[in-house]
FITILUM-287100 format. One record per atom (N, C-alpha, C, O): residue in one letter; x, y, z. Coordinates in steps of 0.1 Angstrom, whole numbers, padded with zeros to 4 digits, always signed. Each point is the difference from the previous one (the first is absolute). Layout:
BEGIN
AXYZ;...
END
This chain:
BEGIN
M+1180+0754-0502;M+0007+0010+0008;M-0006+0003+0014;M+0004+0008+0008;R-0015-0016-0005;R-0007+0003+0012;R+0009-0002+0012;R-0002+0007+0010;E+0011-0017-0010;E+0009-0002+0011;E+0009+0012+0003;E+0002+0003+0011;I+0002+0004-0022;I+0009+0012+0002;I-0009+0011+0007;I+0005+0006+0010;F-0017-0004-0015;F-0009+0010+0006;F-0002-0003+0014;F-0001+0009+0009;F-0002-0022-0006;F-0003-0004+0014;F+0012+0003+0009;F-0002+0005+0011;Q+0014-0008-0015;Q+0012+0002+0008;Q+0001+0015+0004;Q+0004+0003+0011;L-0006+0006-0021;L+0001+0014+0002;L-0011+0005+0010;L+0002+0009+0008;T-0014-0015-0010;T-0011+0003+0009;T+0004-0003+0015;T-0003+0008+0009;K+0009-0019-0007;K+0005-0004+0013;K+0009+0011+0006;K+0000+0003+0012;I+0009+0002-0020;I+0010+0010+0004;I-0007+0012+0005;I+0002+0006+0010;V-0012-0001-0019;V-0007+0012+0003;V-0008-0002+0013;V-0001+0009+0008;F-0005-0021-0006;F-0008-0002+0012;F+0009+0000+0012;F-0005+0005+0010;C+0017-0010-0011;C+0009+0001+0012;C+0002+0014+0004;C+0000+0004+0011;V+0003+0005-0022;V+0002+0014+0003;V-0012+0006+0007;V+0002+0008+0009;L-0014-0011-0014;L-0012+0006+0006;L-0002-0004+0014;L-0003+0009+0009;L+0005-0022-0006;L-0001-0004+0014;L+0010+0006+0009;L-0002+0004+0012;F+0015-0002-0017;F+0010+0006+0008;F-0003+0014+0003;F+0001+0005+0011;L-0007+0003-0021;L-0003+0014+0002;L-0012+0001+0010;L+0000+0009+0009;M-0009-0018-0010;M-0012+0000+0009;M+0005-0002+0014;M-0004+0006+0010;D+0014-0015-0008;D+0005-0003+0014;D+0008+0012+0005;D+0000+0003+0012;A+0008+0003-0021;A+0008+0011+0004;A-0009+0012+0005;A+0004+0007+0009;E-0016-0005-0015;E-0009+0010+0003;E-0006-0002+0014;E-0002+0009+0008;S-0001-0022-0006;S-0007-0003+0013;S+0009-0003+0012;S-0005+0001+0011;T+0018-0003-0014;T+0009-0003+0011;T+0012+0009-0001;T+0010-0004-0006;P-0010+0016+0011;P+0012+0009+0000;P+0012-0006+0007;P-0002-0006+0010;R+0013+0007-0016;R+0012-0006+0005;R+0011+0011+0003;R+0002+0009-0008;R+0004-0010+0020;R+0011+0010+0003;R+0012-0004-0008;R+0003-0012-0002;R+0004+0022-0002;R+0013-0002-0008;R+0010-0008+0008;R+0003+0003+0012;G+0002-0014-0017;G+0010-0008+0006;G-0006-0010+0010;G+0008-0007+0007;R-0021+0006-0006;R-0006-0009+0010;R+0003-0015-0004;R-0001-0003-0012;A+0004-0005+0022;A+0003-0014-0003;A-0013-0007-0004;A-0011+0004+0004;R+0012-0014-0013;R-0011-0007-0004;R-0006-0009+0011;R+0008-0005+0008;T-0021+0003-0008;T-0007-0007+0010;T-0008-0011-0006;T-0001-0001-0013;R-0006-0007+0021;R-0009-0011-0005;R-0011+0006-0008;R-0006-0006-0009;Q+0002+0019+0013;Q-0011+0006-0007;Q+0004+0003-0015;Q-0008-0001-0009;D+0021+0004+0007;D+0005+0003-0013;D+0000-0013-0008;D-0003+0000-0012;I+0006-0012+0018;I-0001-0012-0006;I-0014-0004-0005;I-0001-0006-0010;G-0009+0011+0017;G-0014-0002-0004;G-0003+0007-0013;G-0009-0005-0007;T+0016+0015+0004;T-0002+0007-0013;T+0003-0009-0011;T-0007-0001-0010;V+0018-0007+0011;V+0004-0010-0010;V-0011-0010-0001;V-0003-0005-0011;R-0002+0000+0022;R-0011-0010+0000;R-0012+0005-0008;R-0006-0007-0008;A+0003+0020+0009;A-0011+0006-0008;A+0003+0000-0014;A-0009-0003-0009;L+0021+0005+0005;L+0004+0000-0014;L-0001-0014-0006;L-0005-0002-0011;V+0009-0008+0019;V-0001-0014-0004;V-0014-0004-0003;V-0003-0006-0010;R-0006+0010+0019;R-0014-0003-0002;R-0006+0006-0012;R-0007-0006-0008;G+0011+0019+0005;G-0005+0006-0012;G+0005-0006-0012;G-0007-0002-0010;L+0020-0002+0010;L+0006-0007-0012;L-0006-0014-0002;L-0002-0004-0011;D-0002-0002+0022;D-0006-0013-0001;D-0014+0001-0007;D-0004-0009-0008;V-0003+0020+0011;V-0013+0002-0007;V+0002+0002-0014;V-0008-0005-0009;L+0018+0013+0005;L+0003+0002-0014;L+0004-0013-0007;L-0004-0002-0012;D+0013-0006+0019;D+0004-0012-0006;D-0012-0009-0003;D-0001-0006-0011;A-0008+0005+0021;A-0012-0009-0002;A-0009+0006-0011;A-0005-0008-0008;L+0003+0021+0007;L-0008+0006-0010;L+0005-0002-0014;L-0007-0004-0009;A+0021+0005+0008;A+0006-0001-0013;A+0000-0015-0005;A-0002-0003-0011;A+0003-0006+0021;A+0001-0015-0003;A-0014-0004-0006;A-0001-0008-0009;R-0010+0013+0015;R-0013-0004-0004;R-0006+0008-0012;R-0008-0005-0007;G+0014+0017+0005;G-0006+0008-0011;G-0011+0008+0005;G-0001+0013-0001;Q-0009-0019+0007;Q-0011+0006+0007;Q-0005-0009+0011;Q+0001-0013-0002;A-0006+0018+0013;A-0003-0008+0011;A-0010+0007+0009;A-0001+0012+0000;T-0006-0020+0008;T-0009+0005+0010;T+0008+0004+0013;T+0011-0004+0001;L-0017+0012+0007;L+0006+0003+0013;L+0003-0013+0008;L+0011-0001+0006;S-0020-0008-0006;S+0002-0013+0007;S+0012-0007-0005;S+0008-0006+0008;E-0006+0006-0021;E+0011-0007-0006;E+0013+0006+0003;E+0010-0007+0003;I-0009+0021-0003;I+0012+0007+0004;I+0003-0003+0014;I+0012-0002+0004;S-0022+0003+0005;S+0002-0002+0014;S+0005-0014+0003;S+0009-0002+0008;R-0014-0008-0016;R+0004-0014+0002;R+0014-0002-0005;R+0008-0007+0007;D-0005+0013-0019;D+0014-0002-0005;D+0011+0006+0008;D+0011-0005+0001;T-0015+0017+0005;T+0010+0007+0008;T+0000-0003+0015;T+0009+0004+0007;K-0019-0012-0003;K-0002-0003+0014;K-0002+0012+0009;K+0004+0001+0011;L-0010+0010-0017;L-0003+0012+0007;L-0015+0000+0003;L-0008-0006-0006;A+0005+0013+0017;A-0014+0002+0003;A-0007+0007-0011;A+0006+0009-0006;P-0018-0012+0003;P-0007+0007-0011;P+0000+0015+0002;P+0001+0007-0010;S-0002-0002+0022;S-0001+0014+0003;S+0014+0007-0004;S+0000+0011-0006;T+0011-0018+0009;T+0013+0005-0004;T+0002+0000-0015;T+0005+0010-0006;A-0008-0021+0000;A+0001-0001-0015;A-0009+0010-0007;A+0004+0006-0010;Y-0016-0003+0016;Y-0009+0010-0006;Y+0006+0014+0001;Y-0001+0007-0010;R+0007-0004+0021;R+0006+0013+0001;R+0012+0003-0009;R+0001+0010-0006;I+0007-0021+0004;I+0011+0001-0010;I-0005+0002-0014;I+0004+0008-0008;L-0014-0017+0004;L-0006+0001-0013;L-0006+0013-0003;L+0001+0006-0011;E-0008+0000+0021;E-0007+0012-0002;E+0010+0012+0000;E-0003+0010-0007;T+0014-0011+0014;T+0010+0010-0001;T+0006+0000-0014;T+0002+0011-0006;L+0001-0023+0001;L+0005-0001-0014;L-0011+0006-0010;L+0004+0007-0009;R-0016-0010+0011;R-0011+0004-0009;R-0001+0015+0000;R-0003+0006-0010;S+0005+0001+0022;S-0002+0014+0001;S+0011+0007-0008;S-0002+0012-0005;R+0013-0019+0002;R+0011+0006-0008;R+0000-0005-0014;R+0009+0003-0008;G-0018-0012+0005;G-0001-0005-0014;G+0009-0012-0003;G+0001-0005-0011;Y+0005-0001+0022;Y+0008-0012-0002;Y-0007-0013+0001;Y+0005-0011-0004;S-0017+0011+0008;S-0009-0011-0001;S-0014+0005-0004;S-0003+0012+0001;A-0005-0021-0006;A-0013+0003-0005;A-0010-0010+0006;A+0003-0011+0002;F-0016+0015-0001;F-0010-0009+0006;F-0012+0001-0010;F-0005+0010-0003;H+0000-0022+0000;H-0012-0001-0009;H-0012-0005+0009;H+0000-0011+0005;S-0009+0021-0002;S-0010-0003+0010;S-0010-0011-0004;S-0005-0007+0008;A+0003+0005-0022;A-0009-0010-0004;A+0005-0014+0002;A-0008-0009+0003;T+0021+0007-0003;T+0006-0013+0002;T+0006-0002+0014;T+0003-0011+0004;G+0000+0023+0002;G+0007-0001+0013;G+0015-0003-0001;G+0005-0006+0009;L+0001+0009-0020;L+0013-0004-0003;L+0010+0012+0000;L-0004+0011-0005;Y+0016-0013+0011;Y+0010+0010-0001;Y+0010-0004-0011;Y+0002-0012-0003;R+0005+0022-0002;R+0010-0002-0010;R+0010+0012+0001;R-0003+0010+0006;L+0015-0012-0013;L+0009+0012-0001;L-0006+0011-0008;L-0007-0002-0009;G+0010+0014+0014;G-0006+0012-0007;G+0008+0007-0010;G+0011-0005-0003;I-0016+0015-0003;I+0006+0006-0012;I+0013+0007+0005;I+0010+0001-0008;R-0009+0004+0020;R+0012+0006+0005;R+0012-0010+0000;R+0012+0004-0002;A-0015-0016+0004;A+0010-0011+0000;A+0006+0000-0014;A+0013-0001-0002;F-0021+0001-0008;F+0004+0000-0014;F+0008+0013-0003;F+0011-0001-0006;E-0016+0012+0010;E+0007+0013-0003;E+0014+0000+0007;E+0010+0005-0007;T-0009-0009+0019;T+0013+0000+0007;T+0010-0010-0007;T+0011+0004-0002;G-0016-0016-0001;G+0008-0009-0007;G+0005+0005-0013;G+0012-0002-0004;Y-0021+0008-0004;Y+0003+0005-0013;Y+0011+0011+0001;Y+0008+0001-0009;A-0010+0007+0019;A+0010+0011+0002;A+0014-0006+0002;A+0010+0006-0005;F-0009-0017+0012;F+0013-0006+0002;F+0005-0006-0013;F+0012+0001-0003;V-0021-0009-0004;V+0005-0006-0012;V+0004+0010-0010;V+0010-0003-0008;S-0016+0014+0007;S+0003+0010-0010;S+0014+0006+0002;S+0006+0006-0009;H+0000-0008+0021;H+0013+0005+0003;H+0010-0012+0000;H+0012+0002+0004;T-0016-0013-0008;T+0009-0011-0001;T+0004-0003-0015;T-0009-0002-0008;H+0022+0001+0005;H+0004-0002-0013;H-0001-0014-0005;H+0000-0003-0012;L+0000-0007+0021;L+0001-0014-0003;L-0011-0004-0010;L+0004-0005-0011;R-0016+0007+0014;R-0011-0004-0009;R+0001+0007-0014;R-0002-0006-0010;D+0004+0019+0011;D+0001+0008-0012;D+0012-0005-0009;D-0002-0001-0013;A+0013-0002+0019;A+0011-0005-0008;A-0002-0014-0006;A+0004-0003-0011;A-0012-0005+0019;A-0002-0014-0004;A-0011-0002-0010;A+0001-0009-0008;N-0011+0017+0009;N-0012-0002-0008;N+0003-0002-0015;N-0005-0010-0006;P+0012+0019-0001;P+0002-0001-0015;P+0008-0013-0003;P-0002-0006-0010;V+0012+0003+0019;V+0008-0012-0002;V-0009-0013+0001;V+0001-0009-0007;M-0009+0010+0017;M-0009-0012+0003;M-0010-0002-0012;M-0003-0011-0004;L-0002+0022-0001;L-0009-0001-0012;L+0007-0006-0011;L-0006-0009-0007;D+0018+0013+0004;D+0008-0006-0011;D+0003-0014+0002;D-0001-0009-0009;L+0004+0005+0022;L+0003-0014+0003;L-0012-0009-0001;L+0001-0011-0005;A-0012+0016+0009;A-0013-0008-0001;A-0003-0002-0015;A-0005-0010-0004;D+0007+0021-0004;D-0003-0001-0014;D+0010-0010-0007;D-0004-0007-0009;Q+0016+0008+0013;Q+0010-0009-0006;Q-0001-0015+0003;Q+0002-0008-0008;T-0006+0006+0021;T-0001-0014+0004;T-0014-0006+0000;T-0002-0012-0001;G-0008+0021+0001;G-0014-0005+0001;G-0004-0005+0013;G-0011-0005+0002;E+0019+0007+0008;E-0002-0005+0014;E-0002+0012+0010;E+0003+0011-0003;T-0008-0014+0015;T-0002+0010+0010;T+0013+0004+0006;T+0009-0008+0003;V-0008+0021-0001;V+0012+0006+0006;V-0003+0006+0013;V-0010+0008+0001;N+0018-0011+0009;N-0002+0005+0014;N+0012+0008+0005;N+0011-0002-0004;L-0014+0012+0013;L+0010+0007+0007;L-0002-0001+0014;L-0011+0002+0005;A+0021-0006+0003;A-0002-0003+0014;A+0011+0006+0009;A+0011+0003-0005;V-0014+0000+0017;V+0009+0006+0010;V+0000-0009+0012;V-0009-0008+0002;L+0019+0010+0007;L+0001-0009+0012;L-0006+0007+0012;L+0001+0012+0002;D-0008-0019+0006;D-0006+0005+0012;D+0000-0011+0011;D-0009-0009+0000;G+0020+0009+0008;G+0001-0010+0010;G+0003-0013-0006;G+0010-0002-0008;R-0018-0008+0012;R+0001-0014-0006;R-0009-0002-0012;R-0002-0012-0004;E-0003+0022-0002;E-0008-0001-0011;E+0004+0009-0011;E+0008+0010+0002;V-0013-0013-0014;V+0001+0010-0011;V-0013+0006-0003;V-0010-0007+0002;V+0010+0019-0007;V-0013+0007-0003;V+0001+0003-0015;V+0009+0007-0004;Y-0020-0010-0003;Y-0001+0003-0014;Y-0006+0014-0002;Y-0011+0002+0003;V+0020+0007-0008;V-0004+0014+0000;V-0005+0004-0014;V-0006+0011-0002;H+0009-0019-0008;H-0005+0003-0014;H-0001-0012-0008;H+0008-0010+0002;Q-0017+0009-0012;Q-0002-0011-0008;Q-0005+0004-0014;Q-0009+0008-0001;V+0014-0015-0009;V-0005+0002-0014;V-0003-0014-0005;V+0009-0009-0001;E-0021+0007-0003;E-0005-0013-0005;E+0004-0002-0015;E-0001+0010-0008;G+0006-0022+0005;G+0004-0003-0014;G-0012-0005-0008;G-0011-0001+0005;A+0013-0001-0018;A-0011-0004-0009;A-0004-0014+0004;A-0012-0004-0001;G+0022-0005+0005;G-0004-0013+0004;G-0004-0001+0015;G+0006-0006+0008;M-0017+0013-0006;M-0005+0001+0014;M-0002-0013+0007;M-0005-0010-0006;M+0009+0010+0019;M-0002-0012+0008;M-0002+0004+0014;M+0006+0010+0005;R-0015-0016+0002;R-0004+0004+0014;R+0012-0004+0009;R+0002-0012+0002;L+0005+0022+0003;L+0011-0003+0009;L-0003+0004+0015;L-0010+0007+0002;F+0018-0011+0007;F-0002+0003+0014;F+0004+0015+0003;F-0004+0005+0010;T+0011+0001-0019;T+0005+0014+0002;T-0011+0010-0004;T-0008-0002-0009;K+0008+0013+0016;K-0008+0012-0003;K+0006+0012+0006;K+0008-0001+0009;I-0011+0013-0014;I+0005+0012+0006;I-0004+0001+0014;I-0012+0000+0003;G+0022+0002+0006;G-0003+0001+0014;G+0001-0014+0007;G-0001-0001+0012;G+0002-0009-0020;G+0000-0014+0006;G+0014-0003+0006;G+0010+0007-0003;R-0010-0016+0012;R+0012-0004+0007;R+0003-0015-0002;R-0009-0008-0002;A+0022+0004+0004;A+0004-0014-0001;A+0013-0001+0008;A+0007+0009+0002;P-0005-0021+0004;P+0013-0002+0007;P+0012+0001-0009;P+0000-0003-0012;V+0011+0008+0018;V+0012+0002-0008;V+0006-0014-0004;V+0006+0000-0011;H-0008-0010+0019;H+0008-0012-0003;H-0005-0008-0012;H+0007-0009-0005;C-0019+0011+0000;C-0006-0008-0011;C-0002+0008-0012;C-0008-0004-0009;T+0013+0016+0008;T-0002+0009-0012;T+0013+0004-0006;T+0010+0002+0007;G-0010-0001-0020;G+0012+0005-0007;G+0003+0014+0004;G+0012+0003+0001;V-0022+0006+0000;V+0003+0014+0004;V+0006+0000+0014;V+0009+0008+0003;G-0013-0017+0006;G+0006-0001+0013;G+0014-0003+0000;G+0008+0006+0007;K-0004-0016-0016;K+0014-0003-0001;K+0008+0011-0005;K+0011+0002+0005;C-0016+0006-0015;C+0008+0011-0005;C+0001+0011+0010;C+0011+0006+0001;L-0021-0004+0007;L+0000+0011+0010;L+0010-0003+0012;L+0005+0009+0006;L-0002-0022-0004;L+0008-0004+0011;L+0014-0004-0004;L+0010+0001+0008;A-0008-0005-0021;A+0013-0006-0004;A+0012+0009+0002;A+0011-0006+0004;W-0012+0019-0005;W+0011+0009+0001;W+0002+0006+0014;W+0008+0010+0001;K-0016-0015+0008;K+0002+0005+0014;K+0009-0008+0008;K+0003-0012-0004;P+0003+0017+0015;P+0009-0008+0008;P-0008-0011+0007;P-0012+0001+0002;E+0019-0013+0000;E-0007-0011+0006;E-0008+0003+0013;E-0011-0005+0002;V+0017+0014+0006;V-0006+0003+0013;V-0013+0007-0003;V-0010-0003+0007;E+0009+0012-0017;E-0012+0007-0003;E-0010-0010-0007;E-0012+0002+0002;I+0017-0011-0010;I-0009-0009-0006;I-0008-0008+0010;I-0012-0002-0002;S+0019-0002+0012;S-0006-0008+0011;S-0012+0007+0006;S-0010-0007+0005;K+0011+0020-0004;K-0011+0008+0006;K-0013-0001-0008;K-0011+0003+0005;H+0012-0006-0018;H-0011+0000-0009;H-0006-0014-0002;H-0009-0002-0008;L+0015-0008+0014;L-0004-0014-0002;L-0007-0005+0013;L+0003+0004+0011;P-0013-0013-0013;P-0007-0006+0011;P+0009-0011+0006;P+0011-0003-0005;E-0016-0002+0016;E+0007-0012+0006;E+0000-0012-0009;E-0011-0003-0006;S+0022-0004+0005;S+0000-0012-0009;S-0005-0012+0008;S+0002-0001+0012;P-0010-0007-0018;P-0003-0001-0014;P-0011+0010-0005;P-0009+0003+0008;Y+0011+0002-0020;Y-0009+0010-0005;Y-0013-0007-0004;Y-0001-0012-0003;E-0010+0021+0002;E-0013-0006-0005;E+0001-0005-0014;E+0006+0006-0009;R-0011-0018+0007;R+0000-0006-0014;R-0013+0003-0007;R-0011-0003+0005;F+0012+0008-0017;F-0011+0003-0008;F-0002-0011-0012;F-0011-0003-0003;T+0022-0002-0002;T+0000-0010-0010;T+0012-0010+0003;T+0007+0002+0009;A-0006-0012-0017;A+0011-0009+0001;A+0013+0006-0002;A+0011-0005+0004;Q-0011+0017-0012;Q+0013+0006-0003;Q+0004+0011+0009;Q+0011+0006-0001;T-0019-0003+0011;T+0003+0011+0010;T+0013-0003+0008;T+0002-0011+0005;I+0007+0020-0004;I+0012-0001+0008;I-0004+0002+0015;I-0006+0010+0003;V+0009-0019+0005;V-0005+0000+0014;V+0011+0001+0010;V-0003+0001+0012;T+0016-0001-0016;T+0011+0001+0010;T+0009+0012-0003;T+0001+0004-0012;K+0005+0002+0022;K+0008+0012-0002;K+0013-0004-0008;K+0004+0008-0008;E+0001-0019+0011;E+0012-0005-0006;E-0002+0000-0016;E+0009+0006-0007;N-0019-0012+0003;N-0003-0001-0014;N-0003+0014-0006;N+0003+0003-0012;Y-0010+0005+0020;Y-0004+0013-0005;Y+0012+0009-0003;Y+0001+0007-0010;L+0008-0008+0019;L+0013+0008-0001;L+0008-0004-0012;L+0006+0008-0007;K-0006-0021+0004;K+0006-0005-0012;K-0006+0005-0013;K+0007+0004-0009;V-0020-0003+0010;V-0008+0006-0012;V+0004+0014-0002;V+0001+0005-0011;L+0000+0003+0022;L+0003+0014+0000;L+0014+0002-0006;L+0002+0010-0007;A+0007-0019+0010;A+0014+0001-0006;A-0001-0001-0015;A+0007+0007-0007;K-0015-0016+0003;K-0002-0002-0015;K-0007+0012-0006;K+0004+0003-0011;V-0013+0003+0018;V-0007+0012-0005;V+0011+0011-0002;V+0000+0007-0010;R+0009-0005+0019;R+0010+0010-0001;R+0009-0003-0012;R+0004+0009-0007;R-0001-0022+0005;R+0009-0003-0011;R-0007+0003-0014;R+0007+0005-0009;N-0019-0009+0008;N-0008+0001-0012;N-0006+0014-0003;N-0002+0004-0011;G+0000+0003+0022;G-0006+0013-0002;G-0015+0000-0001;G-0006+0010-0003;Y+0000-0022+0005;Y-0015-0001+0000;Y-0004-0011+0008;Y+0008-0009+0005;A-0021+0008-0002;A-0006-0011+0008;A-0012-0006-0007;A-0006+0005-0008;L+0004-0018+0013;L-0012-0007-0005;L-0009-0004+0011;L+0004-0003+0011;D-0017+0003-0014;D-0010-0007+0009;D-0005-0011-0009;D-0009+0002-0008;D+0015-0014+0010;D-0004-0011-0008;D-0011-0009+0006;D+0003-0010+0006;E-0015+0016-0007;E-0012-0007+0006;E+0002-0001+0016;E-0005-0010+0005;E+0011+0019+0001;E+0003-0001+0014;E-0011+0007+0009;E-0002-0004+0011;R-0006+0013-0018;R-0011+0006+0007;R-0013-0005-0005;R-0010-0002+0008;E+0009-0001-0020;E-0012-0005-0006;E+0003-0010-0011;E+0008+0003-0009;E-0014-0015+0010;E+0003-0010-0010;E-0005+0005-0014;E-0010+0005-0002;G+0019-0008-0008;G-0003+0003-0014;G+0004+0015-0003;G-0001+0003-0012;V+0006+0004+0021;V+0004+0014-0003;V+0015+0002+0002;V+0006-0004+0011;V+0001+0010-0020;V+0014+0003+0000;V+0002+0015-0001;V-0006+0007-0008;C+0015-0001+0017;C+0004+0014-0001;C+0014+0002-0002;C+0009-0007+0007;V-0005+0016-0016;V+0014+0003-0002;V+0002+0015+0005;V-0008+0009-0005;T+0017-0007+0014;T+0001+0013+0007;T+0014+0006-0001;T+0010-0007+0000;A-0009+0020+0000;A+0012+0007+0000;A+0000+0012+0009;A-0011+0005+0003;P+0022-0001+0003;P+0000+0011+0009;P-0001+0014-0006;P+0003+0002-0012;V-0008+0007+0020;V+0000+0015-0004;V+0007+0007+0011;V-0002-0002+0012;R+0012+0010-0016;R+0009+0007+0009;R-0002+0015+0000;R-0004+0006-0010;N+0007+0001+0021;N-0001+0014+0001;N+0014+0006-0004;N+0009-0007-0005;E-0008+0020+0007;E+0013+0007-0004;E+0012-0004+0009;E+0011+0002-0004;K-0014-0009+0015;K+0011-0005+0008;K+0003-0014-0003;K+0008-0007+0007;K-0014+0001-0017;K+0002-0013-0005;K-0006-0011+0010;K+0003-0011-0001;E-0012+0016+0009;E-0007-0009+0010;E-0013-0005-0007;E-0007+0007-0007;V+0005-0020+0010;V-0012-0006-0006;V-0012+0004+0008;V-0001-0003+0012;I-0008+0011-0018;I-0012+0005+0007;I-0013-0006-0005;I-0011+0002+0006;A+0011-0009-0017;A-0012-0006-0006;A+0004-0012-0009;A+0012-0002-0003;A-0022-0005-0002;A+0003-0011-0009;A-0011-0001-0010;A-0012+0002+0003;I+0016-0004-0016;I-0010-0001-0011;I-0001-0015-0004;I+0011-0007-0001;S-0023+0002-0002;S-0001-0014-0004;S-0010-0002-0011;S-0009+0008-0002;V+0012-0018-0006;V-0010-0005-0010;V-0005-0013+0005;V+0007-0009+0003;S-0020+0008-0002;S-0007-0012+0005;S-0009-0006-0011;S-0007+0007-0007;G+0007-0021+0007;G-0009-0006-0009;G+0000-0015+0002;G+0007-0005+0008;P-0016-0002-0016;P+0000-0015+0002;P+0012-0007-0005;P+0007+0005-0009;V-0003-0016+0015;V+0012-0007-0003;V+0000-0003-0015;V+0011+0001-0006;S-0022-0005+0000;S+0000-0004-0014;S+0005+0012-0009;S+0006-0003-0011;R-0009+0015+0014;R+0004+0011-0008;R+0013+0006+0004;R+0009+0002-0009;V-0006-0001+0021;V+0012+0006+0005;V+0012-0008-0004;V+0011+0005-0005;K-0012-0018+0008;K+0012-0009-0002;K+0001-0004-0015;K+0011-0005-0004;K-0021+0007-0004;K+0000-0004-0014;K+0011+0008-0007;K+0007-0005-0009;G-0006+0018+0012;G+0010+0009-0007;G+0013-0001+0007;G+0010+0006-0005;G-0009-0012+0017;G+0012-0001+0007;G+0002+0011+0010;G-0001+0012-0003;T+0002-0015+0016;T+0001+0010+0011;T+0013+0008-0001;T+0000+0012+0004;A+0010-0017-0010;A+0013+0007-0001;A-0002+0012-0009;A+0005+0011+0003;D-0012-0013-0014;D-0002+0011-0010;D-0009+0010+0006;D+0002+0012-0002;L-0013-0016+0009;L-0009+0009+0007;L+0007+0008+0010;L-0003+0012+0002;A+0012-0019+0005;A+0008+0007+0011;A+0008+0012-0005;A+0001+0010+0006;K+0004-0012-0018;K+0008+0011-0006;K-0009+0013-0002;K+0004+0011+0002;I-0016-0014-0007;I-0010+0011-0002;I-0004+0007+0013;I-0001+0012+0000;V-0002-0021+0010;V-0004+0006+0013;V+0011+0008+0006;V-0002+0010+0006;K+0015-0015-0007;K+0011+0007+0006;K+0002+0013-0007;K+0003+0010+0007;Q-0005-0010-0020;Q+0001+0013-0007;Q-0010+0010+0004;Q+0003+0012+0002;A-0015-0017+0001;A-0011+0009+0005;A+0003+0005+0013;A-0002+0012+0003;G+0008-0020+0006;G+0004+0004+0013;G+0011+0011+0000;G+0000+0010+0007;N+0009-0012-0017;N+0011+0010-0002;N-0005+0013-0005;N+0005+0011+0004;E-0015-0011-0013;E-0006+0012-0005;E-0007+0008+0011;E+0002+0012+0001;I-0009-0019+0008;I-0007+0007+0011;I+0010+0006+0009;I-0001+0011+0005;S+0012-0019-0002;S+0011+0005+0009;S+0006+0012-0006;S+0003+0009+0008;K+0000-0009-0021;K+0007+0012-0006;K-0009+0013+0002;K+0005+0011+0002;S-0018-0013-0004;S-0010+0011+0001;S+0000+0005+0015;S+0000+0012+0002;L+0001-0021+0007;L+0000+0004+0014;L+0013+0007+0004;L+0000+0010+0008;E+0011-0015-0014;E+0013+0006+0003;E+0001+0014-0005;E+0007+0009+0006;S-0013-0007-0018;S+0000+0014-0005;S-0010+0009+0006;S+0001+0012-0003;G-0010-0017+0011;G-0010+0008+0006;G-0011+0004-0010;G-0009+0008+0004;G+0009-0013-0016;G-0010+0003-0010;G-0010-0011-0001;G-0001-0009+0007;H-0007+0010-0018;H-0011-0010-0003;H+0002-0004-0014;H+0002+0008-0009;L-0003-0021+0007;L+0000-0005-0014;L-0013+0004-0007;L-0010+0001+0006;G+0012+0001-0019;G-0012+0003-0008;G-0005+0014+0001;G-0010+0003-0005;S+0018+0006+0012;S-0004+0014+0001;S+0008+0008-0010;S-0002+0013+0000;
END
């Protein structure tokens, strides 16, 4: 869940910088925007760059943050210390390393506690992992990537590329296909990279034409497959999760090694995963929580 907490921290930091600028630069009502106002946006970008670099490394020295963001050490230092004064970053003097602070966790947790998705999905995911013995993931769409927001490991544990807060391209994942399949083609294009797409395995779809054909099949079947397209030897069976407006807002998947997933038949597994997706959707539609 670190990715969720981090994204919320960025939002809070934007607000803090905006308020600081508002205090230091009084503005007349109705005054036209100037180049000085545009500089405020540049300051926000710099601050967000520092947070991006810090989150990517987990912990880092001032020099590393400065190098990653291409900011002068003095500028990076001021941003990091501003964050630290509010608890959004922390500094360990013995190692000289910065990391995200406890306030980042608290802010992110406050957001998650008001989100029904994970609460509705968790009991269903636990049942699905117990039933299949495989790892179950829940993912949402973010630009040209999917973000894994929850995960339940099955009994047949296997080291996968997914983790909570982890990201992957939409074009090579089953969850990505589910998240895009029911969108208009114009909107789908906004979430896809330039063709040819990056190839991860021999099975990766690398052209838009072929990808759109696969999405049409996903719509017909009601589920999607990642057939060793992201990682060799790993198969994922995925189904959509819908909100009260019937919009696809998330995707649930079962992931495991080819030898186990295909042994029982992907069609039979797909029925189970689709049912799980429908259960979560019903809980979201009713505004309640399963298992309560």
